[in-house]
C-alpha positions in Angstrom: 3.2 1.7 14.8 0.2 4.5 14.3 -0.2 6.0 10.6 -1.2 9.6 10.2 -3.9 10.1 8.0 -2.6 13.6 7.8 0.6 12.8 6.5 -0.7 10.3 4.2 -3.1 12.2 2.6 0.0 15.1 1.7 -0.2 13.6 -1.8 -3.6 12.0 -2.3 -4.2 12.4 -5.6 -0.5 10.5 -6.7 -1.5 7.7 -3.9 -4.9 7.2 -5.4 -3.8 6.7 -9.4 -2.5 3.0 -9.1 -5.9 2.3 -6.7 -7.6 4.0 -9.8 -5.5 1.9 -12.5 -6.2 -1.5 -10.1 -9.9 -0.7 -10.1 -9.9 -0.6 -13.6 -8.6 -4.2 -14.4 -11.5 -5.7 -12.1 -13.9 -7.9 -14.2 -17.0 -7.1 -11.9 -20.1 -5.7 -13.9 -21.5 -5.4 -10.5 -21.1 -6.5 -6.9 -23.1 -6.9 -3.7 -20.6 -7.4 -1.2 -17.4 -5.7 -1.7 -14.4 -4.5 1.1 -11.7 -2.4 0.8 -9.0 -4.3 2.9 -6.3 -1.5 4.4 -9.0 1.0 3.8 -6.8 3.9 5.1 -8.7 7.4 5.0 -11.1 6.2 2.6 -9.7 7.5 -1.1 -10.1 4.1 -2.1 -13.1 3.3 -0.8 -14.8 6.2 -2.7 -13.7 4.8 -5.8 -15.3 1.6 -5.1 -18.8 3.3 -4.3 -18.9 5.1 -7.4 -18.2 1.7 -9.4 -20.4 -0.7 -7.6 -22.8 1.9 -5.0 -22.8 3.0 -1.7 -24.7 -0.3 -0.1 -22.1 -2.5 -1.3 -19.2 -1.5 -0.3 -17.6 -1.9 3.5 -13.8 -0.3 4.5 -11.2 -2.0 6.6 -8.4 -0.9 8.7 -6.2 -1.6 11.8 -5.3 1.8 12.1 -8.0 4.4 14.2 -6.7 7.6 12.6 -7.1 6.4 9.4 -11.1 5.2 10.1 -11.7 8.2 11.8 -10.4 10.4 8.5 -12.7 7.5 6.4 -15.7 7.9 8.4 -15.5 11.7 8.5 -15.1 11.7 4.1 -17.8 8.9 3.9 -20.1 9.1 6.7 -23.0 6.4 5.4 -20.5 3.6 4.2 -19.6 1.0 7.1 -16.2 0.9 8.9 -14.4 -1.7 10.8 -11.3 -2.0 13.1 -9.7 -5.4 12.5 -6.2 -7.2 11.8 -6.4 -8.5 8.2 -3.5 -11.0 8.8 -6.6 -12.9 11.2 -9.7 -11.3 9.8 -12.5 -12.8 7.5 -15.4 -11.8 5.5 -18.5 -13.3 7.5 -20.0 -14.0 3.8 -18.7 -14.8 1.0 -16.8 -11.9 -1.2 -17.7 -10.9 -4.9 -14.5 -8.3 -5.0 -11.3 -8.3 -2.3 -9.9 -5.2 -2.9 -6.1 -4.2 -1.1 -4.6 -1.2 -2.3 -0.9 -0.7 -0.8 -1.6 -2.9 2.5 -0.6 -5.8 1.9 3.4 -5.5 1.8 3.3 -4.9 5.7 1.8 -7.9 6.4 4.2 -11.4 6.6 4.0 -13.6 4.5 1.4 -12.2 2.2 0.9 -14.5 -0.4 -0.4 -17.1 1.9 -2.7 -14.6 3.2 -3.8 -13.8 -0.6 -4.4 -17.0 -0.8 -6.9 -18.1 2.0 -8.7 -14.3 0.7 -9.5 -16.3 -2.3 -11.3 -19.2 -0.2 -13.8 -16.3 0.9 -14.7 -15.2 -2.4 -18.0 -16.2 -4.0 -18.3 -17.9 -7.4 -16.6 -15.5 -9.5 -15.3 -13.1 -7.3 -11.7 -11.3 -7.4 -9.4 -10.7 -5.4 -7.5 -7.4 -6.9 -3.9 -6.3 -4.7 -1.5 -3.0 -5.4 1.8 -3.1 -3.9 4.7 -0.5 -3.6 7.4 -2.7 -5.0 10.2 -0.2 -4.7 13.1 -1.3 -2.1 15.8 -0.7 -4.7 15.2 3.2 -4.9 16.7 5.4 -3.3 14.6 6.4 -1.7 14.6 3.0 0.3 18.1 1.9 -0.3 18.8 5.7 1.7 16.9 4.7 5.0 19.0 2.2 5.6 22.3 4.2 4.7 21.5 6.9 6.6 20.3 4.4 9.6 23.9 2.9 9.6 25.8 6.7 9.3 25.0 7.9 13.2 24.9 7.6 16.8 21.1 5.9 16.3 22.9 2.7 14.4 22.4 0.3 16.9 18.8 0.6 16.3 19.0 -0.1 12.7 21.6 -3.2 12.8 21.0 -6.4 10.8 18.5 -4.8 8.4 15.7 -5.4 11.7 13.7 -3.0 10.0 14.1 -4.0 6.3 10.5 -4.8 4.6 10.7 -8.4 3.0 10.8 -7.9 -0.7 7.7 -9.3 -2.7 8.0 -12.6 -4.5 8.6 -12.7 -8.5 5.4 -12.3 -10.2 6.1 -15.8 -11.0 5.6 -17.1 -8.0 2.4 -15.3 -7.8 1.4 -16.6 -10.9 2.2 -20.5 -9.7 0.8 -20.2 -6.5 -2.6 -18.1 -7.0 -3.1 -20.3 -10.0 -3.8 -23.5 -7.5 -7.0 -21.2 -6.2 -8.1 -18.8 -8.9 -9.2 -19.9 -12.4 -7.6 -16.4 -13.9 -4.4 -14.8 -12.6 -3.1 -11.5 -14.0 0.1 -10.1 -12.7 1.9 -6.8 -14.0 4.3 -3.9 -12.8 3.5 -0.1 -13.8 6.1 2.8 -13.0 4.9 5.8 -11.8 7.1 8.7 -12.4 6.3 11.6 -10.3 7.5 15.3 -10.5 7.6 16.5 -7.1 8.5 20.2 -5.9 12.1 18.9 -4.7 13.8 16.5 -2.4 12.0 18.0 0.7 8.9 16.7 -1.1 10.2 13.2 -1.8 11.2 13.2 2.1 7.5 13.9 3.3 6.3 11.4 0.7 8.0 8.5 2.5 7.5 10.1 5.7 3.7 9.0 5.7 5.1 5.3 4.4 7.8 3.5 4.1 10.1 6.2 6.5 7.7 6.1 9.4 9.3 2.6 11.4 12.9 4.4 10.6 11.9 7.6 12.4 10.3 5.9 14.9 13.4 3.6 15.5 15.9 6.9 15.7 13.9 7.7 18.5 13.3 11.2 19.6 16.6 12.4 20.4 18.0 11.5 17.3 15.0 11.9 14.6 15.6 15.2 13.6 19.5 14.3 12.7 18.5 10.7 11.3 16.2 13.0 8.8 18.7 15.5 8.3 21.2 12.9 7.2 17.9 11.6 4.9 17.1 14.3 3.6 20.7 15.1 2.2 21.4 11.5 0.6 18.0 12.0 -1.1 19.4 15.7 -2.7 21.9 14.1 -4.1 20.0 11.2 -5.4 17.1 13.2 -6.9 19.2 15.9 -9.1 16.7 18.9 -10.3 15.0 19.0 -13.8 15.1 22.1 -15.8 12.6 23.1 -14.4 13.8 22.8 -10.9 11.7 20.2 -9.7 12.4 16.2 -8.7 11.2 12.8 -10.5 10.3 10.2 -8.2 10.4 6.7 -9.5 7.6 4.2 -8.1 7.2 1.1 -9.4 4.4 -0.8 -8.2 3.1 -4.6 -8.6 -0.6 -5.5 -9.5 -2.5 -9.0 -9.2 -5.9 -9.8 -10.2 -7.3 -13.1 -9.2 -10.9 -14.2 -10.2 -12.1 -17.4 -8.8 -13.8 -20.3 -10.9 -17.3 -19.5 -11.3 -17.8 -22.9 -10.8 -16.2 -23.0 -7.0 
């Protein structure tokens, strides 16, 4: 499943805000080895460089298009193409920073446990993930999937992303590996120009596998059905814009300084 950096960056400011909020809660004054896991087109990497310096930060992503944009944006920063599910740092890290990427990986909680093992003493694992599967944006992907001749491609919820575990689960599991674990939700409210703008937003992330499954012959029809449903679910405000509600889950785990 290929990503489009251009599509993703159509809403760069809105996508970067939670990355900035996550970084603000990282309790490190300095760091010598920082990895931006799932760095995408480099917008989050840029924040890490501003905080910790050019020589400390390495970007990591599995998608070639994202890495190409990141390298153009930050030509002096090292970037690596790798599968995060199996990747490990070659030396203990001070910060493993994962903004809006782990939700795509199976059993990401077990991955988080393993990543803590690769932190230096006092190191930090910082994670942010969308927690929006119960929002109309994602529920309507399923409804549209069942509404046309393309329905067999969507049968049995085969494209549905797994829901995130409960906050208590993260606390219980990660506290066995870390000296301190903070978990919280933030709900963002993004004013968007219209329903079509919301569709453009999710086309860069959650809607992609659904459009791929619809296939070239039904992609436009699926998209038209989905857009009509979004327009009903997000009524315009007084100024004509619509409001996109977007919950996100944050986890910051700090490794014991003695380990």
